[in-house]
C-alpha positions, 0 to 999 in steps of 0.5 A: 775488042776489049783491049781497043775499047780500054785504049780509047778510054784511056786516051780520052781520060789522059787527053782530058787530064792534059787539057785540065792541066794546060787550061784548068779554067776550060775543063769541066769534070766528066759526067758520072754516067760516062764512068758508069757506062764504062763499068757496066760494059766491063761487067757485061764483058766479064759475064759474056766471057763467063757464059762462053767459058761455060758453054765451051766447058760445061761443068758444075763449077763453070755453071756456078761461076757464070750464074754468079757473074751474071747475077751481078748485072742490072736487068736488061735484055742482054742479061736475060739472053745470058741467063737463057744461055746458062739455063740451056747449058744447065739442062745439058749438064743435067741430062749428061749427069742423068745419063751417066747415073743411069749408065752407072745404075745399068752397069752396077745394079744396086739400090744406091745407084737406083736412087741416084739415077732416079734423083738425077732423072727427076731434074731432066725437063726434056720429056723425050729424054726423061721418058727414055731415062725412066724406062731404062731405070724401071727396067733395072729397078725391076731386075733389082727387085727380081734379084732381091726376091730370088735371094730372099726365096733362096735364103728361105730355102736354105733356112726354112723357118717361119721368120723367113717366109714373110721377107720372101713373100714381100720381096716377091709381091714387088715383082711385076713379071707374072712368070717370075712371080709364079716361079717364086710363089711355087718355091715359097709354097713348097718351103711353107708346106715343108715347114707345115709338115715338120711343125705337124710332125713335131706336134704329133711326136710331142703328143705321142710322148706326152699323151694329154688332152692339152696336146691334142689340139696343137697336134691337130691344128698343125696337121690341118695346115699340111696340104699333102694328103698322104702325110695328113692321113699318117698324122691323123692316124697317129693322133687318133691312136693317141686319142684312143689311148687317152680315152682308154686310160681315162676310162681305167682311171675312172674304173679304179676310182669307182673301185676304190669308192665301192670297196670303201663303202663295202668296208664301211657298210658290210653286207652282201648287196654292197659286196656284190656291187664292189665285186662287179666294179673291181672286176672291171678294173684291168690293172692286175696289181690294183684289182688283186689289192681291192679283191683282197679287201673284199675277201676280208669283208666277205670273211667277216660277213660270213663269220657274222652270218654264221654267228647269226645262224648259230644264235638262231639255231640256239634260239630255236632249240631253246624254243623247242625245248621250251615247247617240249617242256610245256607239252610234258608239263601239261600231260604229267605235271613234270618239267625237264630243265636244260640239263635234262633233270625233271622237276615236280610242278612245285619246282622240286627234283622228281625221283627216278621212280616218279618219272618211271611211274609217270611213263617219262624217259629218265 
């Protein structure tokens, strides 16, 4: 058809050219409309061929060529028809690509293929086809999600640390199948409790090795996170034992401090009352070596007090003797006029020594 039209056009042009050569005065120039119509007709033919090629071989490359060719045409009903045909093929290509992408996703289930399949399916306009592709994609998506969750939980089971709990839980939260979720949750909880037990045992062991008040709270808090009743009871008993030991040690330390204070006070203020108080406090101390040291210091003070008491007693006795002697002299003086000094010698009332005869005459012992 195209060739016959071209031959006719060529014949007309040659005939006109021949008449012009034979009779230049009779020939008028061809109107521009004839040339334009011929050119436009050729463009439509070219576009028709491009669209037909696209329909016969539906590829993105042919699609681009057909679009480019038809775009050069002036607006017309024929151009619209060609564009409609292109659109139909384009959607067919889109559906084919989407199906291929979904099939590839089903064969190789990974996140990259999931994104590609989803992107391709989003371009499909046919509602039924789009729904079918979306259902297939969702099925694979959930399968990928389950696989990722199982992988994360398995990794948690193989590497039981707190850092691995969150990824496993997050992956499990994306799973929609209730049965699978329950299974994964149970496995996560089992590992979590194992971690809790291990951390609690570590904290309690640290408390036992370093028995301070500061280590009690962490051990108790770690134990509170354990769910197994038997394990809790064991850990609680160990914590209580350490607490009792700390309390005893603190009480002993206080008793020792009180003993030092009491003994020092006794040394500075040496009397029997302070000695009794110091002795009572020292008796409450359990450490034999320390107790012996404080007892020795008490004994030294006791000896000092005893010496002082003996000196006081001797002084009192001497004083009493002097007072008795003085009283005796006073009595003798009052009856005979003679007095006796501390050496036993007699004196007259004027202070002079009395003779033995005088004393005998007075009836006094020599």
